[in-house]
N, C-alpha and C positions, 0 to 999 in steps of 0.2 A: 726449216724454211726452204721453200722451193729453190732448187739449183738453177732454174730457168731465169730467176730474177737477177737483174744486174746489181752491181755493188751499190749504185746510187739508189736503186729502188729498195733494196734491203735496209739501207741506213735511213731512208725517209720513213719507212715503216717502224723501225726501231726507235727513231727519234720521236715519232708521234706517240708511241707507247710510253716513253719516258716522260714527255711533257704532260701527258694526260694521267699520270700516276695519281691515284686518290690520296688524300692526306694520310700520312703515317704509313703508307704502303709502298714507298719507293723501293726498298730493298727486295720486297717480294716481286715487284714488276721487273726490276733489274735481273734478278735471278731467272725469272720466266723467259725474258728476252734472251738472256745468255744461252738458255737451253734450246730456244728456237733457232737462234743464229748459228750456234756451234762453231764459232769462229772468234776466239778470244782476241787475236791480233786486230781483226777488223773492229771488234767491239771497243777495244782500248783506243784505237786510232780515231774513231768517229764519235763515240758516245759522249766524250767530255764536253763538247759544246752544248749538247742537248741537256746534259745534267746541270751545267752551269746556268743555263737559261731557266730550267725548272726551279732551281734553288733561288734564283733572283725573283722570279715571278711569284713564287710561293712565300717569299719573305721568311726564309728559314732562319731561325734564331741560333746563335752560337755564343759561346763564352770565350773571352780572351783573358790571358793571364793578367792579374792585377786589377781587374775591373769588378765592381760590385754589381754591375748590370750586364745583361746579355745585349748583344747587338744584332741587328737584322742584316741578312745578306740581301742587298737590293741593288738595282742598277744605279741608284743615286750615290752609293758608297763605292762603286766599282772603279778602281784606279788602273785596271788593266794588268795583264800578266799574272792573274790569280791574286792580286792584292786588293784589299778593301780598306775603307776608312771608317773608324768608329768615332762619330762626332761627340760622343759623351766624354771619352777619355782623350780625344784628339790624338789617336794613335792609328797607325796603319798595321795590317797583318796579312799573312798569306792564309788562304782557305782552300783546303782539299775538298773539292765538291763531292767526291765519291765517299771518302771516309768521314767527311763532315767534322774535320778537326782544324784548329788554327795553329799557326806557328809564326815565327820571325816577327814578333811584335816590336814596332819601332815608333818613335815620336813622329807625329805628323804636324801639319800646319792647318790652322783654321782661318776662315775668312774674317778679318778683323772688323770690317764694317758691319756685317750682318750678325756677328757673334752675340752682341748684347740682346738682340731680338730673338735669336735662335735659342740661347741658353734660358731665357725667360719662358719661352714656349715649351722647351724641354722640361723644365721644372714643373710647369702646370700640367703637361700631358703625362708625366710620370705619375703624378698623383691621380689623374683621371684613370689611367690604365690600371693602377693598383686598386682603385675603388670599384671598377666596373668589369674587370676581366679576371677570371680565375687563374689563367696561365698566360698572362699577356706580356708582350715585349713591344716597346716603342723606340724608334730611332728618329731623330729630328735633324734635318740637314739645312744648312743656310749658305747662300752665295750672293754675290753682288756683281751686276753687269757694269760695263764701263760707264754707262750713263747714270750710275747710282741707284738703279732699281734693285731692291732686296727681294730675293725669293726664298721662301720658307717652305719646306716639304716635310710632312710627318708621315711615317709608315707604322702601322700597328698590326701585330699578328697575335692570335690566340688559338690554341688548339686543344683538343681532347681526343686522345687515342684510346678506345675502349674495345679492344679485341675480344675481351671476355664476353661482351654482349654484341659482338659482330657489327660494330659501327665505329667510324672515325670522322672527325670534322675539323674544319679550320675556318677561322674568321680573319679576313684581311681588310684593312681600310687605309686609304692614302688620301691626304688632304694637302693642298698647295695654294699658295697665294703669292702674288708679286705686287710690290708697291714702293713708292718713294716715301720717306718719313714725313714729308710735307703734305702728303694726301690726307683727306678726311675719311675716305672709305676705299676698299679694294674688294675684288671678287675673290671669294673662297670656293675652290672646286674640290669636290670629294668623290671617290668611287669606293663603294662598299661591296664586299664579296663574301658570300657563305658557300662552302662546299662540304657536303656530308655524304659519306658512303655507307649504306646499310646493306649488309651481305649475308644475313642469316638465311641459308637455303634459297638465296636469290641474289639479285644484284641491282639494287636501286640507288641511284646517285642524284643528289640535289645539287645543282649548280645555279646559284642566284646572284645577281649583281644590281647595283643601282647607282646612278650618277646623280650628284647633288651640286647645286650652285647656290651660294648664299652671299650676302653683303656683310663684309667685316669692317667694323669701325677701327680706324687707325688713330691711336692717341700716343701713349708712351709704351715702352716695352712691356711692363707688367700688365697694364690694362688691356692692351691688345692681345696678350696671351690668354688673359681671362675671357675675353670676348670670343676668341678663337675656340677655346675649350667648350664654352657654352653652346656655340653653334654645332660643334661636333656632337656633344651630348644630346641635343635635341634631335639632330638628324639620325644618329645611330640608334637611339631609343625608338624613334618612329619606325625605322627600318626593321629592327628586331621584332617589334610588336606586330607589324603588318605581316612579316614572314611567318611568325608563329600562328597568327589568325588564319592566314591563307591555307596553311597546311593542316590546320584543324578542320577547315571546310573540306579539304581534299580527302580527309581520312575516310569519309563515307563513299567516295567515288573512285578517284584515281588509284590510291593505294590498294584498295580491295580489288580492283580490276587487274592489278599487277601481281597480286599474291593471294593464295587461298585464305579464306576467312578463318579457318581453324588449323592450327599447327598440329603436330603429332601428339602434343599434350592434350588436345581437345579443348584448350582454354582460349577464349577469344583474345585477340590482340587489341589493345587500346591504342589505335594509331594516333589519336589526338595527344595522348600522353607522351608517346614516343617523340612526336614532332616537337611538342612544346618543351619537353625535358631536354631532348638532345640539343636542339638549336638554341632555345632560350636560356636554359639554366646552366648547361655545361660550358658552352662556348663563351657566354657573357653573363656575368652576374647582374641581378637586378639592382638598380641604384639604391 
């Protein structure tokens, strides 16, 4: 990296590379950045914040000792000082963002008012995730404001890293709602994201997102969780189908403009099959 650049300019560039790392390729990007920077002291000093931000934005899943479920690294579970909260086991733990390992697992405290609603939603979403994602992880958070408003936030991540066939992909979704138990309805907001990197003799990256707003019926804990899951199912299925159809349409235009029609094998590439299979079947199972 040019010696004429200031320390701040170098770290801005390095941080951008880290934050834009494609799914499953963080280590490769990190090593490339290290080679460009050629300053391990500066790298260790500054890259930690970008790495932590990347892991939280990407909903990186991790395993903690004594738990049967993985937990996601998200801003909602961030307790500061490298510590995170697992709402499923109600434990805190330290997370090494570079090595991606957990340690120092301790008992934590849950919000008692929102917990019945959170645990009912967690149970329903665990079933939904198991049924609809091949490698999915979901974390559900709950909190209560001083005026008694309950906030529930669910985060889901599913990924498929297929280096053998030169592509990696990640699905992320976040849903949130705030309400008082006396309400009849509440707004349910969601943001759905798909990121796929295809790099066989080229470099094509799909980054897609969609924001959703629905009306959620508030009744009891179990029925509200069921209604929540149904809205999630409808919205995510619609998004998945629309994305697959869109890239099937693009297979005869954009993709072919980006890459030669015939590879070295002289066999035509079925772009529609790649788009449909990679996005639709690997990242998210059909219901």
